[in-house]
Structure formats: structure tokens, C-alpha cells
N, C-alpha and C positions, 0 to 999 in steps of 0.2 A: 584414632575419624570414629563418628560414630558409622552404625551400616547402615540407616536410611538418613536423608536429609527433606524434614518437610519444607515443601516447596513452595507455598502462595504464589500463585500467578493470577495479579489484576489485571482485567480486560476492562472497561466501562460498557463495551459494548464485543456483546459474544452473538453465535451460534443463538435462535434460530437469523437472527440477523443478518445480512450478507454483505458482504466485502471484502478486501485483499488481508488487511487485517484480521478480519475475525477466522478468513481461511490461516492464516498464519500462524493467529495465539492456538489454534485445536491442532496442526501440525506435528504444533509443539508442545503443547501437554500431552499428548497420544505417546509420541518419541520420548519425552524425557519421563512419561511414565513406565515406561520398557525401556528405563536402564535402570538392572536392576545391581547392588552388590555382583563383586568377581571377582579372580584373583589376583584383576590387576586392577581392578577398579573398584575397589573393597566397600563405594557406596554407592549408593542407590537413592532412586526418589521416592517420596511420597508426595503425589503431584492433587493440590487443591485449587483449582479454576473459582475466582471470584468475579462476581460479575450484577452488575446493574438490570440487563436485559431478561424479560421473565420469561418463561419458556415451564416446559413437561417435565416431571418427576419420571414419567416415563422416557422422554426420553434421555433424560440425565441417566436412565440407571445402564442404559446403553453403552454409556462413557465407561475404559477404565483409567479412569479418573473419579474423585468424591468434584461435585458441583453446588458452588452452594450460588442461590441470585438474591440482586437485592438485600444484600444482609442488615445494613443499617446499622451507626452508629457504633455499639456497642457490641454487635454481631461479630462487623470488622474487627471491631480494634481488641473482642475475641482467638478472630483466626491471625491475626498478625504476630497476635501474641507467643504464641505457640509455634510458632514460626521459625525454621531455621535460617531461609534464604527467600526476599520476596522478590517476584518480578514486576512492573510493571510494565504497561503496554502501553507507554507513553505517561507525561509526567503528568501524573494526576493527582493534584493538588492533599487530596485531603487522604488516603494509602500514605503518598509520599512523605509528607509534614508527621504522619502516624509512625510506617514506621522508623524513619530514623531518631525521630523520640525514645519508642520504643528500643532502639540499638540495634535495631534488625540490621544486620547487609539487605543492603537495596542495589537489585539490577531493575537501571533502568532503559526500557528500547525505546525510541522515540520512532514511530509511524508519522510524524509531522513534524513541525517549527514549532510549536512555543514556546520553545527555551528563546527562542529570536525573535517570533512574530505574534504580538495580541493575536492576531483571529487563526494562527494557528496555520494558511494558507500561503501565504507570503507573494500573496495574489493582493493586490489593491487595487478597494471593491467597484474605487468614483470609476473607474475604466476601464475594470475589467485588465488589467494586464501585470506581469511579476514586478513584483516588490523587489525595489535596486535593494533595499536591508537599510528603510530609512527607521527600522528601532536601534540596531547595532549601531549607527551614524550621529544615532544621540538626535535624528527631526522624527519629536516627540511627539512634536502637534501631528504630522501626518499621519498618524498610527491614530489618534483620535480621530480624525475626519474620515480616516479609511472607514471605519467601520459607525458611525453614528447612522449614518443614511439609511442600514439596513435595520439595524439597535435601537437607535435614540443616544444621544451624547451621553445621558448620564451614565445607560450599559457599558459606551464605547471607553468612556473615562475609566471604569470600575477592569474592566475586562485588562488596556493599559498598565493599569495599574500595578495585577496579578503576575504580567509578565516576568518584572524583576525576580522578585518572591518567587517563581517557580525558574529561574535558571538561576539564584541561589538555591536553592535547593536540590538540584538537578548534582547543579556540581558536589555537593557534597553525597554525592549514592557513593554508594564503592566501586560501580562501571555506567557506564552510559553504552548501550549497542547502538548504532546507526544501521541500516540496510544498504548503507554506500559509501564510498571513500568519500565522496564531493561534500554530502550531507555532513561525514565527519570533522571534515576541514570547513564548512561552513557554521554549524552548532559551535563549534572549539568548544569542548566542553573538557571535566577534567576528568583523566583516568578514561578516556575515549577508548570504541574497535571498535572494529568493523566486520562483522558480521552476517554476509550477503543470504537472502531468502532462499532458502529451499523448495523444488518445486519437485511433485511425485513422477518418481519417471513414467506414470500410469495418466499424466494427464492429456497425452493424446499423439497420436503418428501422423503422418502426412497421410491426404486425400488424395487418391487421385482424381478425385470431380475437379479437383482446386483448380479455376479459370481466371485468367487475367482481368476480365473484361467483370468480373465481381471486388469488390470492399466489400469490407465487412471494421464496423466500431464495436466493442464491445466495454460495456462500464457502466457509472451511473449516470444520466439523463439529469445533471447541475453542468451552474453555464462554466464551472471554473474548467470542467471538460473537455470542451471549447468542440462539442459538434457541431454547433452553428458558423463555425469554421469550415469545418470539412462537410456541410451540406452546401455551403457557396462554392466550396472549389469544386464539386462534384457536380452541379448547376453547369461549371462553367464546362466541363469538359463533357457532359449532355449537350451544348451546343454547338460542340464540333462532333461530336460520335454515338452512333446511335446503340442499343444491344450492352447499354452500359445498368447495372447493378452494388446498391449498400445495401445492406445489413446494416441496422441498429439497433444491438443485444444491449437490454434495459433501460432498467426504470428513474423515475424520482420527478422532481419536481416541474422539471423542462419539457416531460413526456408532451404536453398540448401545443405550446410554442412551435416544439421541433415538429413535430405531425402538421402543425399548419403553416410555417416554412419549406416541407417536402413537398406539400401539396402543390405548392408552386414549380417544384421541379421538374424539367421535360425526360423524367428517365426513373427507374424502378427504384424507388428505394421501402423495403420491406422494413417495418418495426417490429420488434420480438419484444417482449418483456421478461421479468426474472427466466432464465434459466437453467434448471438445475443442472449442476456441473458433468455429470454424467448424460446426457444429452447435448453437452456443448458439441461436442467432436462431431454431432450433428447439423448442428446447426451453422456451420460453420465450413462445413465440408466445400463450399464451392467460390468461397475467394479465397485467392490467389495468398493477398495482402491484407494483414487491420492498419491501421489507422489509429494513432492516440496523437490527437490536436491538441492536447492539453491545452491552460493555459497558464498553470501554475499547482503547487500542489499537491507532485508528484516526489516523492523521496527516494524508490524505488523502479516501481512497474511491475507487478506480479502479473497483468495483462499481458504484457508487453510477453515474461518470462515464458508465461507456458503458451505462447502462441509462439513462439519461438519453436521448442519442443518440439510443435504442432506442423513445425515445418513450414511454418509463413514468414512472409518478407514484411519488416515492421516498418512503417514510416511513421517518425513518433516527431514532435517538437523539441525545437531546441533548447530541455531543460538539461541542467547538467545529470541526475539520476537520470531519467530515459536514455540518453548521450552516451551514457558509463554501461546500463545493459545491456544494448543494444550492440555497439564499438559502432564498428565496420560491416554489420553485417546486415544491414541499416538505413535505413535510409532518412535526414533531420530535413527537418524546414523551417526556418524563423518563425517564431508565436507571435499564432495569432495571424499570420499573413496567408490568406486562403491563396494570390494568385502562383505563390509558392509551392502551397503543398499542389496543386492544379499540375508546377510544374513535374514533380515528384513522382505525381500519381500520371501523368504523363506518361512519364521514360517506362513505364512498369506499364502499360501497354502497347510502346514501342518497342521493349526489349523482353518478351516470354524468355528465351534461356535464360540475359543475367536475372531475373525474378525469382527464377529455378536454383539456378547454383546457390543467389544468398537464401535463401529457403532454407537450402541444406546446408550450406553453410552455419543457419540461425539456429537449426538443433544441432549441430554438432557442436558448439557455444552454448546453446542451453545445459546439453548434454553437462559436459562436463566442468561450467561454471557456477552451477545452480543447485548441487547437491545434495539434498535433501536429509540422508544420512552425516554429511557436513556442518549442514544443518544445525542439528541433534546435536553433535558432539560439542561442537563447541562454543553450544550454550550449557550442556553439562559440564562444562570443562568450568564456564564463567564460573557458576553457581558452587561449585568445587572449591576455588581459588578465593571467591569471597568468605567461604564456612567456613575456610585453613585459617583467614585475617582474620575471621573474630573470633578466632578460638573454640573454632566449633570440634 
């Protein structure tokens, strides 16, 4: 076996873009690049991160792996041709097709629902409700209707027609990786394996300032995240009680409309734009509870896992991935139901000792279940296995 596997890790979006997928890809690239050959594993890695996101050479030089940005068709083809294993952060059609045509072992890690849903969110856009699985059930007209309003009819048809091709290609990958067992069962792809996301043990520690009267949301401000549902639940609670606070951390296209809604709430709502990772602990310090009211699109819930490590109680909508991550250490409410969410938040206010105990249980679960080292080693083993099967 070669002493060094040449790994191309392709992520359409990467740092400096901000998001859960981008963080996972960065952690993975760092960890794999640090896997050198040894007597136990006589095969190390040479990592090249390929992305369509522009950046600066000065920042890229500080990373322990090579970064190639906006490569173009022929540059990408050359990188894939010289690789031993290709890892895709999502079933991106061009690199997936090229990798398979070149006969490379391709590992696809699914960060969305693109192999079973044209818009990749598993959300029915017209009324912003969780999709019951129209594509897999053969209700294709519903898929076209779903995206026609926002994208137009022709673009919606094009997106729909690409879905079976993307699924066909994914089924020919050497391995399909999902971060939750729920997603693995839902996608139902060949050669699937669940590798849960890892979080850094330095991601956060419990705060002595945390108060049950302060709630927080952390994430992008887009319709799929359900922040409007949270604001409605908070509004209801503020009619009953005084001194409640809600901190909303994030940015996105829904920012202006959410601020307008919050201005009508008889309570303290604080908006913070993007907060660097090293400052998140301070921004979340006063909140005992973090709410994830997502309407769809969740395949893991990195924000949930990281805040569990901080000792926060999580209240999450009843989506399979979020439920799997928090398990019995958090509260769950029906998707989109502001009344049910208000009930869970009220329970926190009425039972501070229970909230504190669940926060401690959440931290213990995060430390045990979401190991960064385990995630990196499982990926390394997958790459080695794919490499050997291809005759490396």
C-alpha cells in the first residue's frame, strides 16, 4: 500500500463562508491532514481542499493542507485525475460525474436531501411545511409545484429532472456517508454508513451566568429555520411574564422581516449578527436554553450538539435528525407549532432545576457521542477501505 493517499476533498462552499457544513469540512480536512503513516496504519494522507468559494492566499497558507479555489473545469479534472480518493461534501453533479468517469473511489457525504428532494431541503416551499416525501412516493407534480413559485416553472422542472441523475450517481459511489442514522434510512442509498459529526471539546463550557429567563437562537436567518415560530412563542410568553429575554444570533435574508416582527413583541429581543466562534460562549452566556425551531432541512444539527457541550438545554422541533442528536436530554415540539413551543419554554421557566439537570445531561451526551477524534478516524478508515478496494 502507498505511504500516502492523495485525497481531494471537494466542498462547493467553504470558509470564509460561514455554516455548519463549512466547519465540519474544515475540521475534517485538518484532522485527516494530520493522519501520517505509522506502524499501525502504514498509510497517511495528502489533502487538497477544492472549493468554489473565493478566498485569500494569505489565509490559505496558514492551513495544514493545500487549498484550490474556483478551479474551472480542466483544473478540477486534473486534480481529480491525480487523486487516489475523492470526498464530496454533498452529491455535487460535476465532480461526482467526473470522479466516477475517471474510475476514482468517490465518497459522498450527504449534508442535505439532494438525492431524494429537488430542492435538497425536504421542505414543501408553498406553505413551508416538512415534505412528506413527494419525490420518493412518485408525486412528481408536487415537486415541480414546490419550487416553481420561487424559481419559476422551467428552473423547477430542470431541478426535478436532475434529481434522479444525482441519485443514480450517488448509488455508484464507493461509499455514502450520513451524519445521522435517520438520514441514512431516509436516503436509502447503497453502501451507506453513518458517521456522526464530531465537535471540538473546546467548543464551550457551561456558564455560571446562565438564566432560565433568557432563551437563545443561533443559526442562519432564513425561512426554513423557523425563527418566526420562535418569535410568536416568545410573544405569547411575554404576555404572561416580565423580564424575559431572547437573543438571536445570526444573519440572512430574513433578517429585516424578523426584526420587524420582534419590534412588536412586548419583551427584550436582541439581534446579534454573525459572531466569530471564539466569541460565541460570551454571546450565549446568559441563556440556559437554546431553541432550534427548524421547519426542515436539518440532517444533523451541529448547533444543537455544540450547545449541548456548553451545558445548554435544547428545545428542538420534531425533525428526525434533531431528535436523534438531542435524544432524551432536550425538549421536542411539533414542527411549526408556536403554542407547543411556548409550552416547552414555559416548562423551562417553571422548573429551573429540571432545566439545569437536563443541561448537564446534554453536556455529558455531547462529550460521549460527538467525538471529533472518532469522526476523523472513521473517515480515514473509510478512505483507506475505498482506496484498497480500487486496487491502491
